[in-house]
N, C-alpha and C positions, 0 to 999 in steps of 0.2 A: 205124220200121225195118222192122216186119213187112210192111207194104204197099209199101215201097220208095220212100217220098216223098222222102226225102233223096238216096238213091242215084239216083234218077230226075232229079235236078237241080232239084227244088223246094226252097225255103227253108221251114224249119218253126221258128216262133217260140213259145217258151214264154212264158206270161203271169207265171208264177211258178215259179223254178226254183232249188234251193239245191244246194250242191256235195255235200251227202249224197244228193240225188236221183240226181245224175250218178254218184256212187259206186255206188249200189245198182243202177242201170241197166247200168252198165258202158259203156265207151267204144264199143265195138262197136254197141250199141243207140243211145246218146245222141249219137254224132257227128253234126256238122253243126247241131244245134240252136242257135238264137240267142235270146239272152235279155239283160236288162238286170240288173245287180246292182251294190250299192255297195260290196262289199268281196270282194277275192280273197287269199286267204292268201299267194300267190306273186307279189304286185305289186311288192315292193321288199325290200331287206334287212330293215327294220323289221317289216313285216307277216310275213316268213319266220320271223324269230327269235321273235316272239311266238307265232306260230302253232305252232312246232315245241314250245314249252313248253306250250301248250294240248293239243296232240296226245298229249304224253307223259302228261298226266293223264285224257285222255278215254278213252272205251270204244273199244276196238279202234284206238287211235292215229288217230281220225278228226280231220280238219282242221276249223277252225271255219266255220261259215256266217256270212252277212252279218248275221243277227239276233243270233248268239252275240256277233259282233265289236261290233255296235251296242250290245248290252246291257253289254258290258265298258266301252266308251267312255263310256256313259251314267253307269254307277255310279261310274267314275273321276271324272268331272266333279261328280256329286253330292257325292263324298267331299272333293273339292278345295273345294267351297261350304261344306260343313260345317266343314272346317279353317279356311277363312277367317273363319267365324263363331264360331269359338272353341268348338266342342262339337257339342252335339245340342240345338239350339234346338225349342221344341215349336210353333213358328209356321212351318207349312208355306209360307205365302205370303213369308217372309223367305228361306227357303231357294231358293225357286224366283227370286226377284228377284236373289239373289247368283249362282245359276246363269246367269241371262241377263246379268249384269254381268261376269262373268269370262269371258275367251276360252277357248274350247275348245283343248286340245292334248293329243293321245295318239299312241301309235306306230301306230295302226290307220288313223286318218283325218287326222292332222296337226292343224294350227291351222285354226280356222274360227269363225265367229260362231254364236251361238245367238240366233235371232231372238225378236222380242217375242210371236211366236205359239208359241214353244217348239220350232220347227222348226231343227234343226241343218243348216246349207249344206254339203254334201259333193258331190263328182262322182259321177256314175253312170256305169257303164261298159257298153258293148254287147260282148258276149262270144260266142264260137262255140265249141261243145264240139270239142275235137280228135278227129282221127282216131286210132285206137289207135296207128298207127306215128309219129305226131307226138309222142306222150307220151314223156318221157325218164326219168321217175321217178314213184313213187307219188304219187297225188293231183295230178299235172300234166295238168289236164283243160282249161283254158280259154286261147283264143286271144284276144287283145285286138283289137276291130275298130275301136272308136271311144271317145273320152271325152266326156261329156256334162258341160259346165261346172255347177258348183253352181247358179249363178243360173239355168239353163235346165233343171236337174233338179228344181227345186222350183217349186210354185205362187208367184206373185209375192206379196209380202206385201199389197200393195194389193188383190189379188183373194181374200185370205184370208176364209173364212167364220168364224174362230175367234170364238166369243163372248166370250173373255176380251179381245180387242184392243178398245181404246178408239178409235173412229173419230170 
């Protein structure tokens, strides 16, 4: 922003950007940045409802980042696996196997598979940070540019370097 890159017509892409970063920078400074992210609190009714509950408990009513949402979804899936196993088994391999067996389903990312390499397939999104005049309410920061299908957002299983895969 200081050097007029975006206001001069060039696109600026952030390699890693979280909603908390945009909030700290402010829309005037961050406007026009493009980036990919796997979660946005304002994507749909389910993400909004969960995120508003999260923000009510968070410092300064901050909306969740994609990492916070991902951690919630992962822990929820882990707890479902534990429940399916009848409690707290001491065999981590059984827990992981059950997690891979059970389909994932949560209010943030919806339903989806957990692959043999442990990667959950979810879409990725190309966003652009809104101009200040485009934002209608607090934390209304992103404009969706494109959706990247889950199978295109993740490295194919056949190309995985995961040492746990039996090839």
